[in-house]
C-alpha positions, 0 to 999 in steps of 0.5 A, a space after each residue: 640549645 647549649 647554654 653559655 656558661 656565664 660568669 657570676 660577677 659578669 652575668 650580662 653578655 652581649 654579642 657584638 658581631 652578628 649577621 642575618 640572612 635578610 641582609 648578609 649574603 653569607 648568613 644562613 639564619 634570619 634575624 628572628 632565628 638569631 634572636 631566639 637562639 641567642 636568648 635561649 643560650 643566655 645572652 642579655 643582648 645582641 648587636 646586629 651588624 649586617 654587611 653593608 654595600 661595601 661587603 657581602 650584602 644581600 641587598 642589590 647594591 644599585 637600588 636607590 638609596 632609600 630603597 636600599 636602606 629600607 631593605 637593609 635594615 630588615 634583618 635588624 628589624 626582624 631580630 628586634 621584633 623577636 627580641 621585644 617578645 622574648 626579652 632580649 635586647 637587640 641593638 642596631 649596627 652594621 659592618 662596613 666594608 672597604 675592599 676587604 677591610 671591615 669596620 663595625 659601626 655602632 650608635 647610628 640608626 636607619 634615619 642616620 643612614 637615610 639622611 647620609 646617602 654620601 656614606 655609599 661613596 665615603 672613604 674610611 676617613 670620611 666614614 669615621 667623621 660622619 659616624 662620630 658627628 652622629 655620636 656613634 663608634 667605629 670598631 676595626 673588625 678582625 684587623 689581621 684576618 687573612 682570607 682570599 677576599 682581603 687583598 691586604 692588611 690595612 690599619 687605621 688607628 686614627 680613624 677608629 675608636 677601638 679594635 675587635 681584639 677577640 673574634 670567636 671564629 679565629 680562636 673558638 675550637 668550634 669555629 669552622 671558618 677563619 680559624 687562626 688564633 694568631 689573628 686575635 693575638 695580633 689584634 690585641 697587640 695592635 690595640 695595646 700599642 695604639 691604646 685603643 679599647 677592645 671588643 669581642 664578638 662571634 662574627 656569627 652567621 647562623 644559629 650554631 653559636 660560638 658564645 663570644 661577646 662582651 660581658 658586663 657587671 650590669 645590664 646596658 640601657 642601649 647601644 649608646 650605653 655600650 659605647 660609653 662603657 667601652 670608650 670610658 673604660 668601664 670594667 668588662 670582660 671579653 670572650 671567644 666562647 672558650 676563654 675569658 679575657 680582661 678588657 686589655 686582652 690578658 687571660 682572665 679565666 
């Protein structure tokens, strides 16, 4: 496994967009496999963001809600068990889909999902209110990606807390899908125009890592610490695994 080149002044790198084969139909590696390879590569932590019922989920959509949630979180739980063993921080999240438009949900957990079965029918606006009431965060994932499964670009600046400005599959030279750096350039411009904070992630589905993520000067305590750091403008860098960017999207290194 090739080590990620970490920066001395920002040594704590977190993968914010990661899928597992237990919960995402498009993924090829288990949560445990993803956690192990990320630790070996040099990540401090990962946020597991599997596809929910509105996206490419691996869990049969018509299952009763409690059964669906219990099965959906297995990818995260598998990663968390391995992370605890090897010293990798593993945080819970998920990627919510709305006819091709997708959002990264941070700061909620299994209990939140179990007590809110209305999430399954919630609109983008209703989802935002539910997540915010629970102290969570909504990030618009790859807002300008163009693919066959995305019928149109839909933007919701009033119903997100930030934008995934850097998605490594768009701009990392090793990417084998969705590659088009213009997608990131448009996302950065959109975030700046609407004064929304930016995140970066690899959107990784297997153990062939791209090295993207958000790097901090300090180790984060938990997912709510991540939310606070991004929301309150703490100093951090964005990376696609090839290049490093300031939090406003300007090239850093």
